[in-house]
C-alpha positions in Angstrom: 78.9 98.0 98.3 81.8 99.8 97.0 79.4 102.6 95.9 77.4 102.8 99.0 80.6 103.2 101.5 81.7 106.1 98.9 78.1 107.6 99.1 77.9 107.4 103.5 81.8 109.4 103.2 80.2 111.4 101.2 77.1 112.3 103.0 78.2 112.0 105.9 76.8 108.1 106.5 77.3 105.8 109.5 79.6 103.4 109.4 78.8 99.5 106.9 79.8 96.8 108.9 82.2 94.2 107.2 81.8 91.1 109.3 78.7 89.9 111.3 78.3 90.2 114.9 78.7 86.6 115.3 82.2 86.2 115.0 83.8 89.3 116.4 84.3 87.1 119.0 86.8 84.3 117.6 88.5 87.3 115.0 89.0 89.1 118.0 91.4 86.5 119.2 92.6 85.5 115.6 93.3 89.0 115.2 95.7 89.5 118.4 97.7 85.9 117.7 98.3 87.7 114.8 99.7 90.5 115.8 102.1 89.3 118.1 102.9 87.1 115.3 103.6 90.1 113.9 105.2 92.2 116.2 107.4 89.3 117.2 109.5 88.9 114.1 110.7 92.0 113.2 114.1 93.7 113.4 113.0 96.7 114.3 110.6 99.5 113.8 113.0 102.0 112.3 112.4 103.2 109.0 115.8 104.4 106.2 115.7 108.4 106.2 115.5 108.4 101.6 114.1 112.5 101.3 116.4 114.6 99.0 117.2 115.1 95.7 117.5 112.5 93.6 118.6 112.6 89.0 121.3 115.4 90.1 122.5 113.8 86.7 119.9 115.8 85.2 120.8 119.6 86.6 121.5 121.0 83.4 125.3 122.0 83.4 126.9 125.2 84.5 123.1 125.6 86.4 122.9 123.9 89.5 120.1 123.7 91.9 118.5 123.6 88.3 114.0 123.6 89.0 113.2 120.0 89.8 109.9 118.4 90.8 108.8 118.1 93.4 106.9 114.6 95.2 105.4 113.9 98.1 104.7 110.5 99.6 101.9 110.5 102.6 100.7 107.4 104.5 101.6 104.7 106.3 104.4 102.8 107.0 104.7 101.0 103.3 104.7 104.6 102.1 107.4 105.4 104.1 109.4 102.2 104.1 109.6 100.0 106.7 111.2 96.8 106.3 113.9 97.8 104.5 117.4 98.7 105.4 118.5 101.0 103.3 117.5 104.4 101.6 117.2 103.4 98.2 115.0 100.3 99.0 112.3 102.1 99.5 109.3 103.0 97.5 110.1 107.1 97.9 113.1 106.5 96.7 112.1 103.6 94.1 109.7 106.7 92.6 111.8 109.7 92.8 114.6 107.8 91.0 112.0 107.0 88.4 110.1 110.2 87.7 113.9 111.4 86.9 115.3 108.6 84.7 111.8 109.4 83.5 111.5 113.0 82.7 115.7 112.9 82.7 114.9 115.8 85.7 115.9 115.8 89.5 113.1 115.3 91.8 112.8 116.1 95.2 111.1 114.0 97.7 109.7 114.7 100.9 108.2 112.0 103.3 105.7 112.9 105.6 103.8 108.9 105.7 103.6 107.5 109.3 104.1 103.9 109.9 101.1 102.5 111.6 98.8 105.7 110.3 95.4 105.2 109.4 93.0 107.8 107.3 92.6 110.1 110.1 96.2 111.3 109.7 95.8 112.0 106.6 94.2 116.2 107.9 98.1 116.8 109.5 100.0 114.9 106.4 99.0 116.8 104.2 99.1 120.0 106.7 102.5 119.7 106.2 103.5 119.2 102.3 101.2 122.2 101.8 102.4 124.2 105.1 105.2 126.2 102.5 103.2 128.0 99.3 105.7 128.5 97.1 107.0 124.5 97.4 103.3 122.9 96.6 104.7 118.9 95.2 103.9 118.8 91.7 102.3 115.4 92.2 101.5 113.4 95.8 101.6 109.5 96.0 99.6 108.2 99.3 99.7 104.6 100.4 97.5 104.1 102.7 93.8 101.6 104.0 95.8 98.6 105.3 95.7 99.4 108.9 91.8 101.1 109.4 91.2 97.5 108.1 93.3 96.0 110.9 92.4 97.9 113.4 88.4 98.3 112.3 87.8 102.0 111.8 84.5 102.0 109.6 85.1 102.2 106.1 83.2 105.5 105.0 85.1 107.1 108.1 88.1 106.3 106.4 86.9 107.0 103.1 86.3 110.7 103.8 89.6 111.5 105.4 91.2 110.5 102.0 88.9 112.1 99.9 89.3 115.7 102.1 93.3 115.6 101.9 92.7 114.2 97.9 90.2 117.3 97.8 92.4 120.0 99.1 95.5 118.5 97.6 94.2 119.3 94.4 92.7 122.3 95.1 96.5 123.5 95.7 96.9 122.6 92.2 98.7 118.9 92.9 98.5 115.9 90.9 97.6 112.6 93.3 98.5 109.5 92.8 96.7 106.5 95.8 97.8 103.0 95.8 94.9 101.6 97.4 94.4 99.4 100.7 96.4 96.3 99.7 95.4 92.5 99.7 95.1 91.6 103.3 94.1 88.1 103.0 97.7 87.1 102.4 100.0 87.9 105.4 101.2 84.6 106.8 100.7 84.9 110.1 96.6 85.5 110.4 94.9 82.1 109.9 90.6 81.2 108.5 88.4 82.8 109.4 90.2 85.8 109.9 92.2 85.6 106.6 88.7 85.9 104.6 87.6 88.2 106.1 90.1 91.0 105.9 90.9 90.0 101.9 87.2 90.4 101.8 87.0 93.4 103.4 90.4 95.2 102.4 89.3 95.3 98.7 85.7 96.9 99.5 87.7 99.6 101.1 90.2 99.4 97.7 87.1 99.7 95.8 85.4 102.3 97.6 88.4 104.3 97.6 88.4 104.5 94.0 85.3 106.2 94.4 86.3 108.9 97.0 89.4 109.7 95.0 88.6 109.9 91.3 84.9 112.0 92.4 88.0 114.3 93.4 90.2 114.4 90.6 92.7 111.8 91.5 94.1 108.4 90.5 93.9 105.2 91.7 95.7 102.1 91.7 95.3 99.2 93.2 98.4 97.1 94.8 97.1 94.1 96.0 100.0 93.1 94.2 101.7 95.0 97.2 100.8 92.1 99.9 98.0 89.7 97.1 98.8 87.2 94.6 102.0 87.5 93.6 102.9 88.5 97.2 101.3 85.1 97.8 103.1 82.9 95.7 106.5 84.4 96.4 106.3 85.0 100.6 110.0 84.7 101.4 110.9 86.5 98.6 108.2 89.8 98.9 107.6 90.0 103.1 109.9 91.0 104.8 111.2 89.7 108.3 108.2 90.9 110.3 106.5 88.9 107.0 103.7 91.7 107.3 105.5 94.7 105.8 107.4 94.3 101.8 111.1 93.6 101.6 113.3 95.2 99.2 111.7 93.2 95.9 108.2 93.5 97.4 108.0 97.8 97.1 110.4 96.9 93.9 107.0 95.0 92.7 104.8 98.0 94.2 107.2 100.4 92.9 106.0 99.1 89.2 102.9 99.4 89.5 102.8 102.5 90.8 105.4 104.3 88.2 103.4 104.6 84.8 100.7 106.2 86.4 102.9 108.6 88.3 104.5 109.4 85.1 100.4 110.0 83.4 99.5 112.4 85.6 102.0 114.6 84.7 101.8 113.7 81.7 105.1 111.9 81.1 103.7 108.9 79.6 104.4 108.1 76.2 100.7 108.9 74.0 100.3 106.1 72.1 100.0 104.4 75.7 97.2 106.7 77.1 94.9 105.2 74.3 92.5 102.3 75.8 94.2 98.8 74.8 91.2 96.9 74.6 92.6 93.7 73.8 94.2 94.5 77.2 90.8 95.0 78.8 90.5 98.5 79.3 88.1 101.3 78.2 85.2 103.6 79.8 83.2 102.5 82.6 80.8 103.9 85.6 82.9 104.2 88.1 81.9 102.3 90.6 82.1 99.4 88.1 85.6 100.3 87.3 87.0 100.4 91.2 85.5 96.8 91.6 87.4 95.8 88.4 90.5 97.7 89.8 90.1 95.9 93.3 90.2 92.3 91.7 93.4 93.2 89.4 96.6 94.7 91.0 97.7 96.8 89.6 94.7 98.4 87.5 95.0 102.2 87.4 91.6 104.0 87.7 91.1 107.9 86.5 88.0 110.6 85.8 86.9 110.5 82.3 83.6 111.8 81.6 81.7 113.2 84.8 78.8 111.7 83.6 76.1 109.6 82.5 73.0 107.6 82.3 74.9 105.1 85.4 76.9 107.8 87.5 80.4 109.3 86.7 82.3 107.6 84.6 86.2 106.7 84.8 89.0 105.1 82.7 90.0 102.4 82.7 93.8 100.7 82.5 96.4 98.0 82.5 99.4 99.8 82.5 102.7 97.6 81.0 105.1 97.2 84.6 108.6 98.6 84.0 111.2 97.7 86.4 112.3 99.8 89.0 116.0 99.6 89.8 116.8 100.4 93.3 117.5 103.7 93.9 121.3 105.7 95.3 120.9 107.7 97.7 122.1 111.6 95.8 124.0 111.4 99.8 124.8 109.3 102.8 121.0 108.9 104.6 121.6 108.0 108.3 118.0 105.3 108.9 116.2 107.8 112.0 113.7 105.7 114.1 109.9 106.2 114.3 106.7 105.4 115.8 105.0 102.3 115.0 
């Protein structure tokens, strides 16, 4: 199914349904109830402002303004950091701080993610990121897909927009890491059978996103952890007040999954970590199979390997070790700013 979705996205195919028409009425009714429950529990639709320079301690003495790495975040509310109060708790700040520590260089963070965004907003976000040709990011991180599922965007269309965004950024010279669609089947207010269908739809989209991104030269990290098994086991700790967006601990969990791939894409990870480890079931697989495995196991990275083979393009599947990312402290006071939902 993921291969069919990705192929439809690449060649202009139509939407592929993920639920039968017989249950649409029930699902819509349950979705409205769940959305009402989520919105009623949220405290405020505000996102801490986290843009700026991280890792100033790594500026060379006597040479203030040393060339920083440029990191950009694109996507929806999870990329923006909705659900936490402090800028240092957002995924952008956590990743910028962690990247600065690994690279021992300052990192300039830009975040153009928009709460409520679907994949058709990525064209606008990429245009913002590439507006200045002299400031093309070294690496871009996407977190996108949840709103595509909840708003029933055809998955072929969703993947088409994401693939086009990745292609534009790769052509401009930026590395790209995509956190694929999280597992929406663990959101507390969502009842059955909507929960089962949401899990199935989000995993199918995550696998199709992986195929589309890898074929454009990007890397993916499965973010089932963002709303996945760890969240299901610890919802009070890993969900925020609205029971939908992650808490500070939840964003730290997601950042731990993404940071190793971020560093690997920039050539900053130890060489021994780049070799497949058979004991962790890592290795080279046809890209569609690698995508399916990644969608079912959160924290799994997929990157392009051989361009083609007897069963199509191949990819390297990695299950990187997670390392704790400390909360990032902003380099200067950053007021929170309201955003759209």
